[in-house]
C-alpha positions in Angstrom: -30.8 -29.3 55.0 -31.8 -28.1 51.6 -30.4 -25.7 49.1 -28.8 -22.5 50.1 -29.8 -20.0 47.3 -27.7 -16.8 46.3 -27.9 -14.5 43.4 -25.6 -12.0 41.9 -25.7 -9.6 38.8 -23.1 -7.6 37.0 -23.0 -5.4 33.8 -20.4 -6.5 31.3 -19.0 -4.4 28.4 -19.3 -7.1 25.9 -22.1 -8.4 23.5 -24.5 -11.0 24.9 -23.1 -13.6 22.3 -19.6 -13.1 23.8 -20.8 -13.6 27.4 -22.8 -16.6 26.4 -19.8 -18.2 24.5 -17.5 -17.7 27.4 -19.8 -19.3 30.0 -20.3 -22.5 27.9 -16.7 -22.8 27.1 -16.1 -25.2 30.1 -12.8 -26.6 29.0 -11.2 -23.0 29.6 -12.7 -22.5 33.0 -9.4 -23.4 34.8 -7.7 -20.5 33.0 -10.0 -17.8 34.0 -12.5 -19.0 36.6 -10.6 -18.7 39.9 -12.4 -21.3 41.9 -12.3 -24.0 39.1 -9.3 -26.3 39.4 -10.2 -28.7 36.4 -13.2 -29.5 34.1 -14.2 -32.7 32.2 -17.0 -32.7 29.5 -18.5 -36.1 29.7 -21.2 -35.7 27.0 -22.1 -33.2 24.3 -25.5 -32.3 22.8 -26.4 -32.2 19.0 -25.0 -28.7 18.7 -21.6 -29.6 20.2 -22.3 -27.9 23.5 -21.4 -29.6 26.8 -24.3 -31.6 28.0 -22.9 -33.4 31.1 -19.9 -31.7 32.8 -17.9 -32.4 35.8 -16.3 -29.5 37.6 -13.5 -29.7 40.3 -13.7 -26.7 42.6 -11.3 -25.3 45.3 -14.0 -24.4 48.0 -11.3 -23.1 50.4 -12.5 -25.4 53.2 -11.9 -28.5 50.9 -11.7 -29.4 47.3 -15.0 -30.8 45.9 -16.4 -32.1 42.6 -19.8 -32.4 41.1 -21.4 -33.2 37.8 -24.1 -31.1 36.2 -26.5 -31.7 33.4 -26.9 -28.5 31.1 -29.9 -27.1 29.2 -29.6 -24.2 26.9 -31.8 -21.3 25.6 -29.2 -19.6 23.5 -28.2 -16.8 24.3 -30.4 -15.7 27.0 -30.4 -18.7 29.5 -28.4 -21.6 30.6 -29.7 -23.9 33.4 -28.5 -27.2 35.0 -29.5 -30.0 37.1 -27.3 -31.7 39.8 -26.3 -35.2 38.8 -23.8 -36.3 41.6 -21.0 -34.9 43.7 -18.2 -35.4 46.1 -18.5 -32.9 49.0 -21.6 -31.3 47.3 -25.0 -32.8 47.8 -26.9 -30.5 45.5 -26.3 -27.7 43.1 -29.0 -26.3 40.8 -29.4 -22.9 39.2 -29.0 -20.9 36.1 -27.2 -18.0 34.2 -29.4 -15.2 32.6 -28.1 -12.8 30.1 -29.9 -9.5 29.1 -28.8 -7.5 26.1 -28.5 -3.9 27.2 -27.6 -2.6 23.8 -24.5 -1.0 22.4 -22.4 -4.2 23.1 -23.3 -4.4 26.8 -24.9 -7.2 28.7 -26.3 -7.9 32.1 -25.4 -11.3 33.6 -27.2 -12.8 36.5 -25.9 -16.0 38.3 -28.4 -17.8 40.5 -27.2 -20.9 42.4 -28.7 -23.1 45.0 -26.0 -25.2 46.8 -26.0 -27.8 49.4 -22.6 -28.7 50.8 -21.8 -32.2 52.0 -19.9 -31.1 55.1 -21.3 -29.6 58.3 -20.9 -25.9 58.4 -22.5 -23.1 60.6 -25.2 -21.5 58.5 -23.6 -18.0 58.4 -20.3 -19.5 57.3 -21.8 -21.4 54.6 -23.7 -18.5 53.3 -20.8 -16.2 53.2 -18.7 -18.8 51.5 -21.4 -19.4 49.0 -22.0 -15.7 48.2 -18.3 -15.1 47.9 -17.9 -18.1 45.5 -20.9 -16.9 43.5 -19.7 -13.3 43.2 -16.2 -14.4 42.3 -17.6 -16.5 39.5 -19.6 -13.7 37.9 -16.6 -11.1 38.2 -14.4 -13.8 36.5 -16.9 -14.1 33.7 -17.0 -10.2 33.3 -13.2 -10.0 32.9 -13.1 -12.9 30.5 -16.0 -11.7 28.3 -14.6 -8.2 28.1 -11.1 -9.5 27.2 -12.7 -11.5 24.4 -14.7 -8.5 23.2 -11.6 -6.4 23.1 -9.5 -8.8 21.4 -12.0 -9.6 18.7 -11.2 -8.0 15.3 -13.1 -4.8 14.8 -15.5 -4.5 11.8 -14.3 -2.2 9.1 -16.1 1.1 9.0 -17.6 2.1 5.7 -15.5 4.6 3.6 -16.9 8.1 3.7 -19.2 8.7 0.7 -17.8 11.3 -1.7 -20.2 14.2 -2.8 -20.2 12.9 -6.3 -21.3 9.3 -5.0 -24.1 10.9 -3.0 -25.2 13.0 -6.0 -25.2 9.9 -8.2 -27.2 7.9 -5.7 -29.7 10.7 -5.3 -30.0 11.0 -9.1 -30.5 7.3 -9.6 -33.1 7.3 -6.7 -35.3 10.0 -8.4 -34.9 8.2 -11.8 -32.2 10.2 -13.4 -29.5 8.1 -14.7 -26.0 9.4 -15.3 -24.9 9.1 -18.9 -22.1 6.5 -19.4 -18.7 8.0 -20.0 -18.0 8.9 -23.6 -15.1 7.0 -25.1 -12.7 8.9 -27.3 -13.3 8.4 -30.9 -10.8 6.3 -32.8 -8.7 8.3 -35.2 -10.1 7.8 -39.0 -8.4 5.3 -41.0 -6.6 7.1 -43.9 -7.0 5.2 -47.2 -4.3 5.4 -49.9 -5.6 6.8 -53.1 -4.4 7.9 -56.5 -6.0 10.5 -58.8 -7.1 7.9 -61.2 -8.8 5.6 -58.6 -8.7 4.0 -55.2 -6.5 0.9 -54.4 -6.6 -1.5 -51.6 -3.6 -2.1 -49.3 -2.9 -5.4 -51.0 -3.0 -3.7 -54.5 -0.9 -0.8 -53.6 2.6 -2.3 -53.9 1.9 -3.7 -57.4 0.3 -0.3 -58.4 3.2 1.6 -57.2 5.7 -0.7 -59.0 3.7 -0.3 -62.2 3.6 3.4 -61.9 7.3 3.4 -61.4 8.1 1.2 -64.4 5.6 3.3 -66.6 7.5 6.5 -65.4 10.9 4.9 -66.1 9.7 3.9 -69.6 8.5 7.5 -70.2 11.7 8.9 -69.0 13.7 6.5 -71.3 11.5 7.3 -74.2 12.0 11.0 -73.7 15.7 10.6 -73.5 15.8 8.6 -76.8 13.6 11.3 -78.5 16.0 14.0 -77.2 18.9 12.0 -78.6 17.3 11.6 -82.1 16.5 15.3 -82.2 20.0 16.1 -81.2 21.5 13.8 -84.0 19.0 15.2 -86.5 19.9 18.7 -85.5 23.6 17.8 -85.8 23.2 16.6 -89.3 21.1 19.5 -90.3 23.5 22.0 -88.9 26.5 21.0 -91.0 24.3 20.8 -94.2 23.1 24.3 -93.8 26.7 25.4 -93.2 27.8 23.9 -96.4 24.9 25.1 -98.3 25.6 28.6 -97.1 29.3 28.3 -98.0 28.6 27.1 -101.6 26.5 30.1 -102.2 29.3 32.3 -101.1 32.0 30.6 -103.2 29.7 30.2 -106.2 29.7 26.4 -105.9 26.2 24.9 -106.1 24.9 22.4 -103.6 22.6 19.6 -104.0 20.0 19.5 -101.2 19.9 15.7 -101.6 23.5 15.5 -100.5 22.5 16.6 -97.1 19.6 15.3 -95.4 17.4 17.7 -93.4 
């Protein structure tokens, strides 16, 4: 009877990597591929991709299952060979992805299928094309869903005019001088008219000057006192001497100091 070939293409609003990742995610097929009832990954390749996969399909007329052996040319091509099947005698084909740019991809699904039950040719071809188109349309919806739910990359912040000027100046060899730091206030040193003194010497110096000033003040006070006492003694003597002259009584200067 031989393989009945069909092909269908569709443009997908999703990056090629997203489309590729969806079509090799076999274990999720039952959740978004309408014709797939269940899947089972029997073997994995060295990169962790499904190598041998069994698919359980609702073919409308009856439920069938078959096992495929996959080969990869990431991310542009996926192809397979038929291993065995129940209700299917052969299923070979491939998926091709073409990067259209701007996050868009063209996906082409080509499948050669030989069913294991007798069906009129036109009925078999219509069923085959319908299943093929449904599979590609399901891929389109899933890939676009994944693309829309993926986190968006952060856009760079707008460059300020000062940043652009600095970048241009550096490009032509003009370097912006580093910012000037404010000068630290000068340290004021303690000094006396008769010399400089360190901070450690200052307390002793001040104490010494205070003691000296105290002694000077005390000495001055005693001198004033002595002068006052001497003056007090001289004043009475002068008065007596003056009185003696007035009264005719002589006075001896030795009797009165001063």
